[in-house]
N, C-alpha and C positions, 0 to 999 in steps of 0.2 A: 501585254503592253511592251514587251522587251524590244521587238523589231521596231515599234513606233518610236520608242524613246532613242534607240540608236540611231535610225535614220533622222529622226528629228534634230537630234544634236548635231549630226554630220551636216544636215541641211542648213542648221543656224550657223555653223562655222563657216560654210561657204557663203552665207548671207553676210555675214560680218566681215569676211575678207572682201566681198563686193562693197560693202560699206566703207571699208577703208579706202578702197580704190574710187568710189564714188565721192567720199569726202575730199580727196585730193583733186579730183577732176572739178567738183562744184566750187570748192573754195579757193583753189589756188591756180585753176587753168581756165575753166569757163568764164569766171567773172574778171580775169585778167587779161585774156587775150581775144574774147568774142565781146562784140558790143551787146547792149541789151536787146536790140533788135535782132541779131543773129541768135543770141540765146533763145529768144522768142520763136524765131523760125525753127529751130532744132525741136524745140518743145511741141510746137504746133504740127510739124510734120509727124513726129512720133504718135501724137494723140490722135490725129486723124487716121493714121494708119492702123492704130488700136481699134478705133471705132469700125473701120472697114473691114478688119479680120475678124472682130468679134461678131459682127453680122453675117460674115460669110461662113462662119462655123456651123450655122444652122443647128445650133445647140448640141453640137458633138460632144463637146467637153462634158456637159452635164449628163448628157445620155449615157456616156461611157461609164461615168460614175454610178449612174443608176442601175444600168443593165449589165455591167460586167459580172456581177455575181451570178447571173442567169448563163453566161458563156464560160464562166471559169472552169478550166479543165486543162491541167498541163500537159496531160497524155496526148490531147487532141489539139493543142496549141490554141487552146480558148476558141475552138471552133470558128476561126478566121474572123474574130470580130475586129481585128486590125484592119481588114479589107474595107469594112463599112466606115470606119473612122477616117479613111483616106478618100473614099469616093464622095460621100456626103458634103465635106467642106469644098471639095473640088467643083461640085455643082454650085454651091452656095457662092463660091469666088466668081464665078462667071456671071451668076444673076447679079450680084451687086456690082461687078465691073461694069456690066452694061448700064446700070443705074447711074453710076459715078460718070461714065462718059456721056450719057444722055443729058445728065443735069449740069454738065460743065458750066455752061453760060450763066445759068441761075446761080450756082455756087460762087463763081468768080465775081458776079455782080455785088455779092456781099462783103468780099474782102478786098477789092480792088482799091477802094480808097484809102483805108487804114492799114492795109496789109498787102502792099503790091509785090513785096518780095516773095510772099507765100505763093501767089499766084504763078510766079516765075517757074516754081519747082512742082507745080501741079501733077504732072505726069509721074514724078519719082514716088509719089504715095504708092502707085500700083504695085512695083516690085516689093517696095518696104512692107505693104500689107499682106503680099503673098507669103513672104518669108515669116512674118510674125504669125500668120494663120497656121502654117505647117509646123513651126517650133512649138505653138502651143498644143497642136494635135499630138506630136510625139512626146511631149512632156506628159500630157494626160496619159498616155498609154504606158509610161513609166511609173506615174503615180499609183495606177491601179494594180501594178505589180509591186507595189510598195518599194519602189526603187527610185527615191527622190535626189538622191546625193549628187549624181553626175548631171542631171538636167538642172539641179540648182546651181551647181558650180559653173555650168556653161551660161546659164542666164545672169548670174550675179557677178561672176568674175571674168569670164571669157569676153562677154559682150562689153562690160565696163571698161576692161583693159583695152580692148580694141578701140573703143570710142576715145578713150583718153590718149592713145597714139594719135587718132586722127584730129584730135583738137590741138595737140602738141604741134603736128605737121603743119596745120592751118595756122596756128599762133606764130610759128617760126618761118611762115611764108614758103613752105615748101608744097603748099597745097591751096588752091583756089577754094572759093565758097562752093563752086560746082563740085570740086574733088571731095570737099567734106561731105556733101550729100550723097555722093556716089559711094563713098566709104562708108556711110551710114548703112546704105541698102547692102552692101558687101558683107558687112559685119554680121547682119542678120541672116544673111544668106549662109555664111559660115556656121554660125549657131544651129541653123536648121540641119545642115549637113551632119554636124557632129552628133546632133541628137538621134538622127536615124541610124547613124553607125552604132552608137551606143545601144540603141533598142534591138538592132539586129543581133548584137553580140550576146543578148539576154537569151536568144534561141527560144522565145516563147511566142513569137509572132508568126502569122501566116497570111500571105497575100491572096490565098485561096479561101473563098467564102464556103462555109459548110451549110448548104441549102438545106439538108435534112434536119439540122438543129432548129431552123426557123419555123417553129410551129404556128399555126394561124392565131393562136392566142398572143405569142410573143411578137409575131409580125404587127398585129393590131396595136398592141400596147406601145411597142417601139414607135410606130408611125404617129400615134395620137400624142405620144409624149414630145416627139420631135416637132410635130406641126405646133404643139403648144410653145415649145421653145423658140421656134422660129418667130412667133408672135410677140413672144416676152422679150426675145433679143432685139426687137425693134424699138422697144422702150429701154429695156435694161442696159443695152450698150451704149445708148446715147448719154445717160445721165452722167457717168464718170468723166465724160470729155466735155460736158456742156460749159464748164468754166472756161476751158481753153477757146472753145468756139466763140462764146460771147465776148470774152476779154479781147480776144484777137480781133473779131469784127468791130465791136464798139470803141475800143481803146487803142488798138494798134499792136504791132509786134513788140515795141519796146516795152509797154506796160505787161505784155506777156511774159517777156523775158524776166521782169522782176517778179511776177507771180510765179514763174517757173522755178527760180531760186527758191522762194518761200515754200513751194510745194515740195521741192526736194528735201528741205529740212523737215517738214511736218511728217513726210513719208516715213522717217526713221521710226516712228511711234509703231507702225504696223508691220515692221520687219519679223518679229518674232512669229506672227500669225502665219506668214508665207510658208514656213516649215511645218509648224505645228498643225495648222488647218489642212496643208496638202497630204500629210501622212495619215491624219485621223479620218478624212472624209470617207476613204474606202471602208473603214471600220464602221462609221455611222451608216453608210449605205447598205452594209451586210446585216447590221442590227435591224434597220428599217424593214428590209426584206424578210428577216426571221421574225418580224413582229416583236423584237425584243426591245420594248421600251425602256425598261430599266437600265440596260446597257446604253442605249441612245442618250438617255438623260443624264447618265454618269459622264460620257463623253462631252455632252454640252457643257455641264457644269465645270469640269476640269480644263476643257479647252477655253472656256470663256474666262474663269478665274485667272489662270496662268497668262493668258494674252493681257488681261487688264494689269495683272501684276508687273508683267515685263514692260508694256507699252507705256504704263503711267509712270513708271521710273524713268524711261527714256524720255519722255515728255517733260518731266519736272527738271531732269539735268539740262534739257535744252533750254527750257524757259528761264531757269536762274542765271543762265549765261548768254541770254539772247542778245544783250547790248554788246557784250564781249565779242560775240560771234560777228556781228556787223562791223565792230571796230577792227577786227582781224581781216575780214573778208576784203580783197582787193576790190577797189571801187565800192567799197561798202557803203559810201555815202549816197550812191544811186541806188542800192537795193534796200537800205533800210527802210524805205516806204512800205516794204512788204512785212514789216514786223508784226503787225496785227493779223495779217494773212496768216502767218505762221501759227499763232495761237489759236486762231479759229479753226484753221485747217487741222491743226494736231487734235483739238477736241473732236472734231469730226472723225479723223481717222480712228482715234481711240475707241470712240463709241461704235463706230462700224466694225472694227476688227474684233472688239470684245464680244459683241452679239451676232455677228453674221454667221455663226455656227448655226444659229436658229434658222436662218434662210436655207442652209444645207439640209437640215431635218426635214423641213417642209418640202423641199425640192424632192427628196428621196420617200416622201410618204404619199398616200393615195390622195391627199388633198394638194399635191403640186399645182394643180390648175389655179388656185386661190391666189397664188403669188403673182399671177398676171394682174390681176386687179391692183395689187400694191404696187406692183412695179409700174403699171401705168399711172397710178397716183403720184409715185415718187417722180417721174419724169415730168409730169405736168407741173407739179408743184415747183420743181426746180427750174423749169422753164420760166414760169409766171414770175417767180422771185427774182430771177436773174435779170428779167426785162425791167422789174420794178426797182430793185435795189441798186444796180449797177449805176444808173444815172444819179442817184442819191449818194452812195458810199463808194463808188469806184470798185477798186479791187477788192475792198473788205466787203462790199455788197455781194460779190460773186461768191466769196468764202462763206458768208452768212447764209446765202441760199443753199449752199451745200450741206451746212450744218442742220439748219432748220428742216430741210427736206428729209434728211436721212434720220433725224430724230423722230419725227412723225412717222415714217417708213417703219423703222424698226420697233418702235413702241406698239404699232398696231401688229407687227408681226409676232412679237412676244406674247401678246395676248391671245392670238389665233392659235400658235402652237401648243399653248398651256391648255386651251380650251378643247381643241380638236385633237390633240396628239398626246398631251399629257407629260410633255417635256418643257423644261424651264432652265435656261442657263444662268438665272440669277441665284445668287447664295448669300448668306450672311457674311462669308468670308470677304466678298466684294465690298460690303459696307466697311469692314475693317481696312481694306486696301484704300477706300475712298477717303477715309478718316485720316490716315496716315498721310496721304498726298495732300489734303488740304492744309494738314499741319505743316508739312515741309513749305508750302506756298506761303502760309503765314510767317514761317520763321524767315523766309527769304525776304518778305516786306521788312521785318524787324531788323534784319541783317542790314539792308540798304540804308536804313535810317540811324542806325547805331555803329556798325563796324565798317561800312564801306568807306565813310569819310576818313577814317583812320588809315587805311590802305592807300586812299588817294593822295594822303600827304606824304607818302614814302619818298625818299629822295632819287627817283627815278623818273622817267618820262612817263607821261600818262597812260600809255599803252602798256608799258610793263607793270606798272601799278595795278592796272585793271586785270592783266594776267594773272599777277600774284593774288589777288583778291578773288579771281574765279577759281583757281586751283585750290586755295584754302577753303572756300565756301562749298565747293563740290565735294570736297573730301569729307567735310564735316557733316553737311546736311545729306550726303548720300550715305554716309555711314550711319547716321541716326536713322535713316529710312530703312536701312537694310537690318539693323538692330530691332527695330520695332516689327518688321516682319517676321523675323526669327522668334522673339521672344513671346509675341502674341499668336504664335503658331497659326499664321494665316494659311499656310499651305503644308500638310504633312510631307509631300513630295519634295519641296524645297527644303524643308528641315532636314529630311533625310539625306539629301545630297550634300548639304552643308556639314552634316555630321560626319558623312563618309570622307570629305574633303579634310575636315578637321583631324580626323583619325589618321589620315596618311601623312599629314604635316607632323603630327605628334611622333609618328614611327620614325620619320628622318631625323 
């Protein structure tokens, strides 16, 4: 676990540097210098490009994770597996580019009434999707080599810093909206270039395929798995972007802008899994290849527990300060409409990131094909719920459709992997975490009715009073939660790290 822990820690550091940049961008730049419609435009362009690139992968990222152990050979540069990871997405890109162009009139007809600004930038989605596609391909090649730090730094820090500069140039009128969209595309182009340069520096990849290594059995398994993934991708890549597609089409870009800011806040909950999941997936793939179910189960439980632990703590810290966040936010009176979207999506993201490791186990097992049924069910459920709930609850309805769909999907998934494979991400320690989190929520309610009025009467302006209240409340409730986690011994790994830190402090 040594390299996993080191790379995960480094990746998490990159993530949180990115979070700091993203925090400044979201809370002090986007909301100040862009209108809600312009915020919605940037989010819609990114999400549609993500959908396009996800479909165009033709399952390459998952195939690399599953089949890399069969190619792994440092002496022979992994038998040229990198070549296939380049060629297959290239084919996929041109297939879906053709669909994108042929369906242009139909797609535009769905958005022209409520989101005409998006229609104006239709063709910019193509280069943006291309760069996103190959950035993901190069990242997955680094991941299987268990080198996630630099790709994480590029994705979380370089991209966010570049976008921040672009927003500032736009905000101070050095750049038009056209220029900002071009800057978006150029940013992801730069990230793609940096990823391939880093990958080449590892000297483990080869553009020359090793045809002799492709046995008939391996070719057959790879082809069937990829064909399955292509089918699954048609459903699986649509679901994460459904909210953007539906809110933009039915409510317009201004509401999408509010929804986007709420999504940015909720996304903080899943940040720890981005590193933890990326570095443990190759280990899970290897364990499943070796039919080492005990090791796979161990990884499942540890990843799930520590994601719940970190994600729930972030969720609580956000929610106990949610009103303060919208008070501080420039033009927060426009975005406060998304308050309950934050809560619902944070619950959804926490649930997904805690148990999505089960999806990885299923994908690397011989029962991988069964996830297609669940994925189709997830997408169908999400589409129907969006259609039904948005007219009733607006943005909250879209968030609810996301939460309900994923709860059903993941619940069925956990039953399946326990029944067919014998792995189970659930543990009694997670119940302890849940009880601690619920206790903090209850303490926050008690705080609001007892101590908040005292802070509200401080001899400062209301915003300063709220900030003081938020700082004191966060310190007290946060410390209580950390203490409960430590003394209840929720995680031996967390207690061990805490003890090491304490010992170093004592030595100083």
